[in-house]
PyMOL Python script that loads the backbone (N, CA, C, O; Angstrom):
from pymol import cmd

cmd.read_pdbstr("""\
ATOM      1  N   UNK A   1     -18.737  72.387  13.830  1.00  0.00           N
ATOM      2  CA  UNK A   1     -19.835  72.936  14.567  1.00  0.00           C
ATOM      3  C   UNK A   1     -21.012  73.103  13.618  1.00  0.00           C
ATOM      4  O   UNK A   1     -20.855  73.677  12.541  1.00  0.00           O
ATOM      5  N   UNK A   2     -22.150  72.630  13.984  1.00  0.00           N
ATOM      6  CA  UNK A   2     -23.341  72.710  13.149  1.00  0.00           C
ATOM      7  C   UNK A   2     -24.583  72.538  14.015  1.00  0.00           C
ATOM      8  O   UNK A   2     -24.430  72.056  15.138  1.00  0.00           O
ATOM      9  N   UNK A   3     -25.768  72.879  13.606  1.00  0.00           N
ATOM     10  CA  UNK A   3     -26.067  73.775  12.484  1.00  0.00           C
ATOM     11  C   UNK A   3     -25.806  75.224  12.877  1.00  0.00           C
ATOM     12  O   UNK A   3     -25.877  75.589  14.050  1.00  0.00           O
ATOM     13  N   UNK A   4     -25.511  76.013  11.904  1.00  0.00           N
ATOM     14  CA  UNK A   4     -25.292  77.436  12.129  1.00  0.00           C
ATOM     15  C   UNK A   4     -25.835  78.185  10.925  1.00  0.00           C
ATOM     16  O   UNK A   4     -25.246  78.099   9.847  1.00  0.00           O
ATOM     17  N   UNK A   5     -26.935  78.915  11.063  1.00  0.00           N
ATOM     18  CA  UNK A   5     -27.626  79.284  12.294  1.00  0.00           C
ATOM     19  C   UNK A   5     -28.317  78.089  12.963  1.00  0.00           C
ATOM     20  O   UNK A   5     -28.609  77.076  12.329  1.00  0.00           O
ATOM     21  N   UNK A   6     -28.563  78.248  14.255  1.00  0.00           N
ATOM     22  CA  UNK A   6     -29.204  77.209  15.039  1.00  0.00           C
ATOM     23  C   UNK A   6     -30.450  77.758  15.723  1.00  0.00           C
ATOM     24  O   UNK A   6     -30.649  78.969  15.818  1.00  0.00           O
ATOM     25  N   UNK A   7     -31.277  76.838  16.192  1.00  0.00           N
ATOM     26  CA  UNK A   7     -32.490  77.232  16.903  1.00  0.00           C
ATOM     27  C   UNK A   7     -32.496  76.660  18.327  1.00  0.00           C
ATOM     28  O   UNK A   7     -32.766  77.382  19.286  1.00  0.00           O
ATOM     29  N   UNK A   8     -32.199  75.364  18.459  1.00  0.00           N
ATOM     30  CA  UNK A   8     -32.289  74.695  19.760  1.00  0.00           C
ATOM     31  C   UNK A   8     -30.950  74.186  20.285  1.00  0.00           C
ATOM     32  O   UNK A   8     -30.580  74.451  21.429  1.00  0.00           O
ATOM     33  N   UNK A   9     -30.231  73.455  19.441  1.00  0.00           N
ATOM     34  CA  UNK A   9     -29.006  72.802  19.873  1.00  0.00           C
ATOM     35  C   UNK A   9     -27.876  73.044  18.881  1.00  0.00           C
ATOM     36  O   UNK A   9     -28.100  73.246  17.688  1.00  0.00           O
ATOM     37  N   UNK A  10     -26.670  73.019  19.403  1.00  0.00           N
ATOM     38  CA  UNK A  10     -25.471  73.170  18.599  1.00  0.00           C
ATOM     39  C   UNK A  10     -24.643  71.906  18.789  1.00  0.00           C
ATOM     40  O   UNK A  10     -24.437  71.465  19.920  1.00  0.00           O
ATOM     41  N   UNK A  11     -24.177  71.332  17.717  1.00  0.00           N
ATOM     42  CA  UNK A  11     -23.343  70.135  17.776  1.00  0.00           C
ATOM     43  C   UNK A  11     -21.902  70.538  17.493  1.00  0.00           C
ATOM     44  O   UNK A  11     -21.624  71.274  16.546  1.00  0.00           O
ATOM     45  N   UNK A  12     -21.003  70.051  18.315  1.00  0.00           N
ATOM     46  CA  UNK A  12     -19.582  70.309  18.143  1.00  0.00           C
ATOM     47  C   UNK A  12     -18.890  68.970  18.007  1.00  0.00           C
ATOM     48  O   UNK A  12     -18.964  68.132  18.906  1.00  0.00           O
ATOM     49  N   UNK A  13     -18.219  68.764  16.888  1.00  0.00           N
ATOM     50  CA  UNK A  13     -17.500  67.522  16.648  1.00  0.00           C
ATOM     51  C   UNK A  13     -16.019  67.851  16.532  1.00  0.00           C
ATOM     52  O   UNK A  13     -15.608  68.592  15.639  1.00  0.00           O
ATOM     53  N   UNK A  14     -15.226  67.302  17.434  1.00  0.00           N
ATOM     54  CA  UNK A  14     -13.794  67.584  17.483  1.00  0.00           C
ATOM     55  C   UNK A  14     -13.002  66.399  16.956  1.00  0.00           C
ATOM     56  O   UNK A  14     -13.328  65.242  17.224  1.00  0.00           O
ATOM     57  N   UNK A  15     -11.967  66.706  16.209  1.00  0.00           N
ATOM     58  CA  UNK A  15     -11.081  65.675  15.698  1.00  0.00           C
ATOM     59  C   UNK A  15      -9.646  66.075  15.997  1.00  0.00           C
ATOM     60  O   UNK A  15      -9.326  67.264  16.028  1.00  0.00           O
ATOM     61  N   UNK A  16      -8.788  65.103  16.215  1.00  0.00           N
ATOM     62  CA  UNK A  16      -7.352  65.325  16.430  1.00  0.00           C
ATOM     63  C   UNK A  16      -7.029  66.066  17.728  1.00  0.00           C
ATOM     64  O   UNK A  16      -5.997  66.731  17.810  1.00  0.00           O
ATOM     65  N   UNK A  17      -7.886  65.965  18.735  1.00  0.00           N
ATOM     66  CA  UNK A  17      -7.615  66.552  20.045  1.00  0.00           C
ATOM     67  C   UNK A  17      -7.913  65.542  21.128  1.00  0.00           C
ATOM     68  O   UNK A  17      -8.781  64.684  20.969  1.00  0.00           O
ATOM     69  N   UNK A  18      -7.192  65.644  22.229  1.00  0.00           N
ATOM     70  CA  UNK A  18      -7.476  64.818  23.403  1.00  0.00           C
ATOM     71  C   UNK A  18      -8.480  65.582  24.258  1.00  0.00           C
ATOM     72  O   UNK A  18      -8.192  66.685  24.725  1.00  0.00           O
ATOM     73  N   UNK A  19      -9.634  65.008  24.458  1.00  0.00           N
ATOM     74  CA  UNK A  19     -10.738  65.732  25.095  1.00  0.00           C
ATOM     75  C   UNK A  19     -10.484  66.072  26.560  1.00  0.00           C
ATOM     76  O   UNK A  19     -11.155  66.960  27.087  1.00  0.00           O
ATOM     77  N   UNK A  20      -9.555  65.416  27.241  1.00  0.00           N
ATOM     78  CA  UNK A  20      -9.369  65.705  28.664  1.00  0.00           C
ATOM     79  C   UNK A  20      -8.786  67.098  28.931  1.00  0.00           C
ATOM     80  O   UNK A  20      -8.822  67.571  30.067  1.00  0.00           O
ATOM     81  N   UNK A  21      -8.258  67.748  27.914  1.00  0.00           N
ATOM     82  CA  UNK A  21      -7.658  69.066  28.096  1.00  0.00           C
ATOM     83  C   UNK A  21      -8.489  70.199  27.494  1.00  0.00           C
ATOM     84  O   UNK A  21      -8.058  71.351  27.522  1.00  0.00           O
ATOM     85  N   UNK A  22      -9.664  69.897  26.953  1.00  0.00           N
ATOM     86  CA  UNK A  22     -10.443  70.898  26.225  1.00  0.00           C
ATOM     87  C   UNK A  22     -11.612  71.433  27.048  1.00  0.00           C
ATOM     88  O   UNK A  22     -12.229  70.716  27.835  1.00  0.00           O
ATOM     89  N   UNK A  23     -11.893  72.712  26.839  1.00  0.00           N
ATOM     90  CA  UNK A  23     -13.028  73.383  27.471  1.00  0.00           C
ATOM     91  C   UNK A  23     -13.683  74.269  26.417  1.00  0.00           C
ATOM     92  O   UNK A  23     -13.008  74.802  25.537  1.00  0.00           O
ATOM     93  N   UNK A  24     -15.019  74.425  26.513  1.00  0.00           N
ATOM     94  CA  UNK A  24     -15.668  75.417  25.651  1.00  0.00           C
ATOM     95  C   UNK A  24     -16.237  76.532  26.506  1.00  0.00           C
ATOM     96  O   UNK A  24     -16.631  76.326  27.654  1.00  0.00           O
ATOM     97  N   UNK A  25     -16.271  77.724  25.915  1.00  0.00           N
ATOM     98  CA  UNK A  25     -16.809  78.921  26.563  1.00  0.00           C
ATOM     99  C   UNK A  25     -17.793  79.546  25.588  1.00  0.00           C
ATOM    100  O   UNK A  25     -17.433  79.849  24.450  1.00  0.00           O
ATOM    101  N   UNK A  26     -19.025  79.741  26.022  1.00  0.00           N
ATOM    102  CA  UNK A  26     -20.057  80.368  25.206  1.00  0.00           C
ATOM    103  C   UNK A  26     -20.227  81.804  25.680  1.00  0.00           C
ATOM    104  O   UNK A  26     -20.495  82.048  26.857  1.00  0.00           O
ATOM    105  N   UNK A  27     -20.067  82.759  24.755  1.00  0.00           N
ATOM    106  CA  UNK A  27     -20.108  84.185  25.068  1.00  0.00           C
ATOM    107  C   UNK A  27     -21.253  84.878  24.349  1.00  0.00           C
ATOM    108  O   UNK A  27     -21.633  84.492  23.244  1.00  0.00           O
ATOM    109  N   UNK A  28     -21.801  85.913  24.993  1.00  0.00           N
ATOM    110  CA  UNK A  28     -22.706  86.828  24.313  1.00  0.00           C
ATOM    111  C   UNK A  28     -21.875  87.757  23.447  1.00  0.00           C
ATOM    112  O   UNK A  28     -20.652  87.802  23.577  1.00  0.00           O
ATOM    113  N   UNK A  29     -22.526  88.494  22.568  1.00  0.00           N
ATOM    114  CA  UNK A  29     -21.852  89.437  21.681  1.00  0.00           C
ATOM    115  C   UNK A  29     -21.059  90.496  22.457  1.00  0.00           C
ATOM    116  O   UNK A  29     -20.021  90.958  21.983  1.00  0.00           O
ATOM    117  N   UNK A  30     -21.537  90.881  23.642  1.00  0.00           N
ATOM    118  CA  UNK A  30     -20.845  91.891  24.454  1.00  0.00           C
ATOM    119  C   UNK A  30     -19.673  91.336  25.260  1.00  0.00           C
ATOM    120  O   UNK A  30     -19.027  92.079  26.000  1.00  0.00           O
ATOM    121  N   UNK A  31     -19.391  90.033  25.125  1.00  0.00           N
ATOM    122  CA  UNK A  31     -18.255  89.420  25.804  1.00  0.00           C
ATOM    123  C   UNK A  31     -18.581  88.735  27.114  1.00  0.00           C
ATOM    124  O   UNK A  31     -17.702  88.124  27.721  1.00  0.00           O
ATOM    125  N   UNK A  32     -19.827  88.821  27.569  1.00  0.00           N
ATOM    126  CA  UNK A  32     -20.226  88.175  28.818  1.00  0.00           C
ATOM    127  C   UNK A  32     -20.271  86.657  28.623  1.00  0.00           C
ATOM    128  O   UNK A  32     -20.854  86.165  27.657  1.00  0.00           O
ATOM    129  N   UNK A  33     -19.648  85.922  29.550  1.00  0.00           N
ATOM    130  CA  UNK A  33     -19.642  84.461  29.471  1.00  0.00           C
ATOM    131  C   UNK A  33     -21.000  83.926  29.920  1.00  0.00           C
ATOM    132  O   UNK A  33     -21.495  84.279  30.990  1.00  0.00           O
ATOM    133  N   UNK A  34     -21.590  83.075  29.095  1.00  0.00           N
ATOM    134  CA  UNK A  34     -22.872  82.448  29.406  1.00  0.00           C
ATOM    135  C   UNK A  34     -22.649  81.081  30.037  1.00  0.00           C
ATOM    136  O   UNK A  34     -23.332  80.699  30.987  1.00  0.00           O
ATOM    137  N   UNK A  35     -21.675  80.348  29.487  1.00  0.00           N
ATOM    138  CA  UNK A  35     -21.460  78.971  29.933  1.00  0.00           C
ATOM    139  C   UNK A  35     -20.010  78.567  29.666  1.00  0.00           C
ATOM    140  O   UNK A  35     -19.438  78.906  28.630  1.00  0.00           O
ATOM    141  N   UNK A  36     -19.434  77.848  30.605  1.00  0.00           N
ATOM    142  CA  UNK A  36     -18.107  77.260  30.440  1.00  0.00           C
ATOM    143  C   UNK A  36     -18.203  75.816  30.905  1.00  0.00           C
ATOM    144  O   UNK A  36     -18.668  75.541  32.011  1.00  0.00           O
ATOM    145  N   UNK A  37     -17.757  74.887  30.049  1.00  0.00           N
ATOM    146  CA  UNK A  37     -17.805  73.469  30.409  1.00  0.00           C
ATOM    147  C   UNK A  37     -16.593  72.746  29.871  1.00  0.00           C
ATOM    148  O   UNK A  37     -16.084  73.049  28.792  1.00  0.00           O
ATOM    149  N   UNK A  38     -16.144  71.780  30.656  1.00  0.00           N
ATOM    150  CA  UNK A  38     -15.082  70.888  30.211  1.00  0.00           C
ATOM    151  C   UNK A  38     -15.672  69.952  29.158  1.00  0.00           C
ATOM    152  O   UNK A  38     -16.787  69.456  29.315  1.00  0.00           O
ATOM    153  N   UNK A  39     -14.927  69.718  28.097  1.00  0.00           N
ATOM    154  CA  UNK A  39     -15.379  68.824  27.035  1.00  0.00           C
ATOM    155  C   UNK A  39     -15.005  67.398  27.419  1.00  0.00           C
ATOM    156  O   UNK A  39     -13.827  67.056  27.522  1.00  0.00           O
ATOM    157  N   UNK A  40     -16.028  66.572  27.628  1.00  0.00           N
ATOM    158  CA  UNK A  40     -15.822  65.204  28.105  1.00  0.00           C
ATOM    159  C   UNK A  40     -15.576  64.207  26.982  1.00  0.00           C
ATOM    160  O   UNK A  40     -14.890  63.206  27.183  1.00  0.00           O
ATOM    161  N   UNK A  41     -16.130  64.471  25.802  1.00  0.00           N
ATOM    162  CA  UNK A  41     -15.895  63.586  24.654  1.00  0.00           C
ATOM    163  C   UNK A  41     -15.836  64.431  23.384  1.00  0.00           C
ATOM    164  O   UNK A  41     -16.070  65.639  23.427  1.00  0.00           O
ATOM    165  N   UNK A  42     -15.531  63.810  22.277  1.00  0.00           N
ATOM    166  CA  UNK A  42     -15.282  64.563  21.046  1.00  0.00           C
ATOM    167  C   UNK A  42     -16.546  64.942  20.279  1.00  0.00           C
ATOM    168  O   UNK A  42     -16.465  65.645  19.272  1.00  0.00           O
ATOM    169  N   UNK A  43     -17.711  64.488  20.739  1.00  0.00           N
ATOM    170  CA  UNK A  43     -19.002  64.905  20.192  1.00  0.00           C
ATOM    171  C   UNK A  43     -19.788  65.577  21.312  1.00  0.00           C
ATOM    172  O   UNK A  43     -20.178  64.925  22.281  1.00  0.00           O
ATOM    173  N   UNK A  44     -20.017  66.871  21.179  1.00  0.00           N
ATOM    174  CA  UNK A  44     -20.640  67.665  22.232  1.00  0.00           C
ATOM    175  C   UNK A  44     -21.934  68.282  21.706  1.00  0.00           C
ATOM    176  O   UNK A  44     -21.982  68.776  20.579  1.00  0.00           O
ATOM    177  N   UNK A  45     -22.981  68.250  22.527  1.00  0.00           N
ATOM    178  CA  UNK A  45     -24.232  68.932  22.210  1.00  0.00           C
ATOM    179  C   UNK A  45     -24.411  70.070  23.207  1.00  0.00           C
ATOM    180  O   UNK A  45     -24.379  69.856  24.419  1.00  0.00           O
ATOM    181  N   UNK A  46     -24.596  71.267  22.693  1.00  0.00           N
ATOM    182  CA  UNK A  46     -24.756  72.456  23.524  1.00  0.00           C
ATOM    183  C   UNK A  46     -26.174  72.985  23.342  1.00  0.00           C
ATOM    184  O   UNK A  46     -26.597  73.272  22.223  1.00  0.00           O
ATOM    185  N   UNK A  47     -26.901  73.112  24.442  1.00  0.00           N
ATOM    186  CA  UNK A  47     -28.267  73.620  24.397  1.00  0.00           C
ATOM    187  C   UNK A  47     -28.256  75.128  24.188  1.00  0.00           C
ATOM    188  O   UNK A  47     -27.595  75.866  24.919  1.00  0.00           O
ATOM    189  N   UNK A  48     -28.999  75.571  23.178  1.00  0.00           N
ATOM    190  CA  UNK A  48     -29.128  77.004  22.886  1.00  0.00           C
ATOM    191  C   UNK A  48     -30.575  77.467  23.024  1.00  0.00           C
ATOM    192  O   UNK A  48     -30.863  78.651  22.848  1.00  0.00           O
ATOM    193  N   UNK A  49     -31.485  76.550  23.337  1.00  0.00           N
ATOM    194  CA  UNK A  49     -32.908  76.861  23.319  1.00  0.00           C
ATOM    195  C   UNK A  49     -33.314  77.900  24.354  1.00  0.00           C
ATOM    196  O   UNK A  49     -34.308  78.597  24.154  1.00  0.00           O
ATOM    197  N   UNK A  50     -32.581  78.026  25.451  1.00  0.00           N
ATOM    198  CA  UNK A  50     -32.915  78.993  26.502  1.00  0.00           C
ATOM    199  C   UNK A  50     -32.385  80.395  26.209  1.00  0.00           C
ATOM    200  O   UNK A  50     -32.662  81.329  26.961  1.00  0.00           O
ATOM    201  N   UNK A  51     -31.628  80.550  25.127  1.00  0.00           N
ATOM    202  CA  UNK A  51     -31.013  81.833  24.801  1.00  0.00           C
ATOM    203  C   UNK A  51     -31.867  82.643  23.825  1.00  0.00           C
ATOM    204  O   UNK A  51     -32.599  82.085  23.007  1.00  0.00           O
ATOM    205  N   UNK A  52     -31.760  83.941  23.924  1.00  0.00           N
ATOM    206  CA  UNK A  52     -32.477  84.837  23.003  1.00  0.00           C
ATOM    207  C   UNK A  52     -31.836  84.773  21.622  1.00  0.00           C
ATOM    208  O   UNK A  52     -30.664  84.421  21.492  1.00  0.00           O
ATOM    209  N   UNK A  53     -32.595  85.110  20.608  1.00  0.00           N
ATOM    210  CA  UNK A  53     -32.048  85.189  19.252  1.00  0.00           C
ATOM    211  C   UNK A  53     -30.949  86.238  19.216  1.00  0.00           C
ATOM    212  O   UNK A  53     -31.052  87.287  19.851  1.00  0.00           O
ATOM    213  N   UNK A  54     -29.891  85.939  18.460  1.00  0.00           N
ATOM    214  CA  UNK A  54     -28.796  86.888  18.362  1.00  0.00           C
ATOM    215  C   UNK A  54     -27.506  86.208  17.936  1.00  0.00           C
ATOM    216  O   UNK A  54     -27.511  85.085  17.433  1.00  0.00           O
ATOM    217  N   UNK A  55     -26.400  86.913  18.149  1.00  0.00           N
ATOM    218  CA  UNK A  55     -25.083  86.412  17.778  1.00  0.00           C
ATOM    219  C   UNK A  55     -24.320  86.054  19.045  1.00  0.00           C
ATOM    220  O   UNK A  55     -24.320  86.808  20.019  1.00  0.00           O
ATOM    221  N   UNK A  56     -23.672  84.899  19.021  1.00  0.00           N
ATOM    222  CA  UNK A  56     -22.890  84.395  20.139  1.00  0.00           C
ATOM    223  C   UNK A  56     -21.538  83.920  19.612  1.00  0.00           C
ATOM    224  O   UNK A  56     -21.347  83.754  18.408  1.00  0.00           O
ATOM    225  N   UNK A  57     -20.613  83.708  20.531  1.00  0.00           N
ATOM    226  CA  UNK A  57     -19.311  83.164  20.170  1.00  0.00           C
ATOM    227  C   UNK A  57     -19.030  81.942  21.025  1.00  0.00           C
ATOM    228  O   UNK A  57     -19.294  81.936  22.227  1.00  0.00           O
ATOM    229  N   UNK A  58     -18.491  80.910  20.394  1.00  0.00           N
ATOM    230  CA  UNK A  58     -18.102  79.686  21.078  1.00  0.00           C
ATOM    231  C   UNK A  58     -16.594  79.548  20.931  1.00  0.00           C
ATOM    232  O   UNK A  58     -16.076  79.408  19.823  1.00  0.00           O
ATOM    233  N   UNK A  59     -15.894  79.589  22.068  1.00  0.00           N
ATOM    234  CA  UNK A  59     -14.435  79.498  22.050  1.00  0.00           C
ATOM    235  C   UNK A  59     -14.020  78.150  22.633  1.00  0.00           C
ATOM    236  O   UNK A  59     -14.485  77.752  23.701  1.00  0.00           O
ATOM    237  N   UNK A  60     -13.137  77.454  21.916  1.00  0.00           N
ATOM    238  CA  UNK A  60     -12.577  76.192  22.373  1.00  0.00           C
ATOM    239  C   UNK A  60     -11.168  76.481  22.874  1.00  0.00           C
ATOM    240  O   UNK A  60     -10.370  77.106  22.175  1.00  0.00           O
ATOM    241  N   UNK A  61     -10.862  76.020  24.097  1.00  0.00           N
ATOM    242  CA  UNK A  61      -9.531  76.212  24.648  1.00  0.00           C
ATOM    243  C   UNK A  61      -8.935  74.873  25.077  1.00  0.00           C
ATOM    244  O   UNK A  61      -9.651  73.935  25.428  1.00  0.00           O
ATOM    245  N   UNK A  62      -7.608  74.813  25.038  1.00  0.00           N
ATOM    246  CA  UNK A  62      -6.881  73.647  25.511  1.00  0.00           C
ATOM    247  C   UNK A  62      -5.856  74.146  26.523  1.00  0.00           C
ATOM    248  O   UNK A  62      -4.923  74.869  26.173  1.00  0.00           O
ATOM    249  N   UNK A  63      -6.041  73.748  27.791  1.00  0.00           N
ATOM    250  CA  UNK A  63      -5.175  74.212  28.876  1.00  0.00           C
ATOM    251  C   UNK A  63      -5.043  75.735  28.874  1.00  0.00           C
ATOM    252  O   UNK A  63      -3.941  76.277  28.969  1.00  0.00           O
ATOM    253  N   UNK A  64      -6.197  76.419  28.762  1.00  0.00           N
ATOM    254  CA  UNK A  64      -6.314  77.886  28.767  1.00  0.00           C
ATOM    255  C   UNK A  64      -5.674  78.565  27.561  1.00  0.00           C
ATOM    256  O   UNK A  64      -5.453  79.776  27.592  1.00  0.00           O
ATOM    257  N   UNK A  65      -5.378  77.833  26.521  1.00  0.00           N
ATOM    258  CA  UNK A  65      -4.855  78.391  25.277  1.00  0.00           C
ATOM    259  C   UNK A  65      -5.958  78.305  24.224  1.00  0.00           C
ATOM    260  O   UNK A  65      -6.538  77.239  24.016  1.00  0.00           O
ATOM    261  N   UNK A  66      -6.250  79.431  23.557  1.00  0.00           N
ATOM    262  CA  UNK A  66      -7.314  79.452  22.547  1.00  0.00           C
ATOM    263  C   UNK A  66      -6.955  78.552  21.368  1.00  0.00           C
ATOM    264  O   UNK A  66      -5.853  78.626  20.825  1.00  0.00           O
ATOM    265  N   UNK A  67      -7.906  77.703  20.985  1.00  0.00           N
ATOM    266  CA  UNK A  67      -7.740  76.809  19.844  1.00  0.00           C
ATOM    267  C   UNK A  67      -8.530  77.324  18.646  1.00  0.00           C
ATOM    268  O   UNK A  67      -7.995  77.448  17.544  1.00  0.00           O
ATOM    269  N   UNK A  68      -9.829  77.628  18.877  1.00  0.00           N
ATOM    270  CA  UNK A  68     -10.714  78.042  17.781  1.00  0.00           C
ATOM    271  C   UNK A  68     -11.883  78.802  18.371  1.00  0.00           C
ATOM    272  O   UNK A  68     -12.348  78.493  19.468  1.00  0.00           O
ATOM    273  N   UNK A  69     -12.361  79.810  17.629  1.00  0.00           N
ATOM    274  CA  UNK A  69     -13.554  80.558  18.025  1.00  0.00           C
ATOM    275  C   UNK A  69     -14.543  80.534  16.864  1.00  0.00           C
ATOM    276  O   UNK A  69     -14.179  80.795  15.717  1.00  0.00           O
ATOM    277  N   UNK A  70     -15.795  80.219  17.178  1.00  0.00           N
ATOM    278  CA  UNK A  70     -16.862  80.162  16.181  1.00  0.00           C
ATOM    279  C   UNK A  70     -17.864  81.280  16.451  1.00  0.00           C
ATOM    280  O   UNK A  70     -18.185  81.565  17.605  1.00  0.00           O
ATOM    281  N   UNK A  71     -18.351  81.905  15.398  1.00  0.00           N
ATOM    282  CA  UNK A  71     -19.456  82.862  15.497  1.00  0.00           C
ATOM    283  C   UNK A  71     -20.736  82.069  15.265  1.00  0.00           C
ATOM    284  O   UNK A  71     -20.859  81.358  14.267  1.00  0.00           O
ATOM    285  N   UNK A  72     -21.680  82.191  16.181  1.00  0.00           N
ATOM    286  CA  UNK A  72     -22.930  81.420  16.125  1.00  0.00           C
ATOM    287  C   UNK A  72     -24.102  82.377  15.989  1.00  0.00           C
ATOM    288  O   UNK A  72     -24.178  83.388  16.688  1.00  0.00           O
ATOM    289  N   UNK A  73     -25.008  82.051  15.090  1.00  0.00           N
ATOM    290  CA  UNK A  73     -26.239  82.819  14.932  1.00  0.00           C
ATOM    291  C   UNK A  73     -27.376  81.980  15.492  1.00  0.00           C
ATOM    292  O   UNK A  73     -27.607  80.855  15.051  1.00  0.00           O
ATOM    293  N   UNK A  74     -28.079  82.534  16.463  1.00  0.00           N
ATOM    294  CA  UNK A  74     -29.215  81.850  17.087  1.00  0.00           C
ATOM    295  C   UNK A  74     -30.492  82.497  16.580  1.00  0.00           C
ATOM    296  O   UNK A  74     -30.696  83.698  16.759  1.00  0.00           O
ATOM    297  N   UNK A  75     -31.357  81.706  15.946  1.00  0.00           N
ATOM    298  CA  UNK A  75     -32.648  82.191  15.450  1.00  0.00           C
ATOM    299  C   UNK A  75     -33.721  82.042  16.499  1.00  0.00           C
ATOM    300  O   UNK A  75     -34.874  82.400  16.258  1.00  0.00           O
TER     301      UNK A  75
END
""", "prot")
cmd.dss("prot")
cmd.show_as("cartoon", "prot")
cmd.util.cbc("prot")
cmd.orient("prot")
């Protein structure tokens, strides 16, 4: 996942996973879900430009099982 901190867009590059079973969830610091999307390919671009500056979390799940969570700083 890069760049972090970010300003406009976040790039997510996945390796060693089958994309048909993956979903990402973007959360605010208070736990509110902002966006949930199925991951269609192993290179994903997530728009952050509409969000306020702050700290967010990006959680990757596979069949509703947590795989990885990233802390994101939005400038």
